[in-house]
C-alpha positions in Angstrom: 0.0 0.0 0.0 2.8 2.4 0.9 4.6 1.7 -2.4 1.3 2.5 -4.3 0.9 5.8 -2.5 4.6 6.8 -3.3 4.1 5.8 -6.9 0.9 7.9 -7.1 2.6 10.9 -5.6 5.5 10.6 -8.0 3.1 10.4 -10.9 1.2 13.5 -9.8 4.5 15.5 -9.4 5.6 14.4 -12.9 2.3 15.4 -14.4 2.4 18.8 -12.7 6.0 19.4 -14.0 4.8 18.8 -17.6 2.2 21.5 -17.1 4.6 24.1 -15.7 5.3 25.6 -19.1 2.7 27.9 -20.7 1.3 26.6 -23.9 1.6 28.7 -27.1 0.5 28.3 -30.7 1.9 29.8 -33.9 -0.2 32.5 -35.5 -2.0 31.5 -38.7 0.4 31.4 -41.7 3.5 32.0 -39.5 6.6 30.2 -40.5 9.0 31.5 -37.8 9.3 30.5 -34.2 9.6 33.9 -32.5 11.9 34.5 -29.5 8.7 35.1 -27.4 8.1 31.4 -27.4 11.2 30.9 -25.2 10.3 29.0 -22.0 7.0 27.7 -23.5 5.5 24.6 -25.0 4.8 25.4 -28.6 2.0 23.2 -29.9 2.0 22.9 -33.7 -1.4 22.4 -35.4 -1.6 22.5 -39.2 1.9 24.1 -39.2 3.8 24.6 -42.4 6.2 21.8 -43.5 9.2 24.0 -42.5 9.6 26.4 -39.6 12.5 28.7 -38.9 14.1 29.5 -35.5 15.1 33.1 -34.8 18.0 34.1 -37.1 20.0 35.2 -34.1 19.9 32.5 -31.4 18.5 34.1 -28.2 20.6 33.7 -25.0 17.8 34.1 -22.5 14.0 34.1 -22.4 11.7 36.8 -21.0 12.2 35.4 -17.5 16.0 35.6 -17.7 16.4 31.8 -18.0 18.5 30.2 -20.7 16.4 30.2 -23.9 14.7 27.0 -24.8 11.4 25.9 -26.4 9.6 22.6 -26.3 7.8 21.9 -29.6 5.0 19.4 -29.9 3.6 18.5 -33.3 -0.1 17.7 -33.1 -0.3 17.1 -36.9 -1.5 16.4 -39.4 2.0 16.0 -41.0 5.7 16.1 -40.1 7.4 19.5 -39.6 11.1 20.4 -40.1 12.6 23.1 -37.9 15.8 24.8 -39.1 18.1 27.3 -37.6 21.6 28.8 -37.6 24.7 26.6 -38.2 22.9 23.8 -40.0 20.5 23.1 -37.2 17.7 21.0 -38.5 15.3 18.6 -36.9 12.2 16.8 -38.2 9.3 16.4 -35.8 6.8 13.6 -36.5 3.2 13.8 -35.5 2.8 13.2 -31.8 6.5 13.9 -31.1 7.8 16.6 -28.7 11.3 18.0 -28.9 13.3 20.3 -26.7 15.4 23.0 -28.4 18.0 25.0 -26.5 20.0 28.1 -27.5 23.2 29.4 -25.8 23.1 32.7 -27.8 25.3 31.3 -30.5 23.9 27.9 -31.7 20.8 25.8 -31.3 21.0 22.3 -29.8 18.5 19.5 -29.4 18.1 18.0 -25.9 16.6 14.5 -25.4 
């Protein structure tokens, strides 16, 4: 019984941590991920086949934290995100990726 309660508590903490980031959506017909999406979960719905990251990789978000964005593709097709220094990642439907910037380059975190 004690193990079940601990497991339930851990599950609830994990679920809350996934909801800590505000959710954002691209404006209609947008093809650029703006710096304002830093620190957020960007949900893609009917997004274009290719999206661009900011031309100059941001160093921090609006909260002063290192700039990052989580991107979740809700479909209906795969999306490729590209950025400076040959950064490119393809996101399948249902997949979530984590992109970080140090102010110079973009990196993908797993």
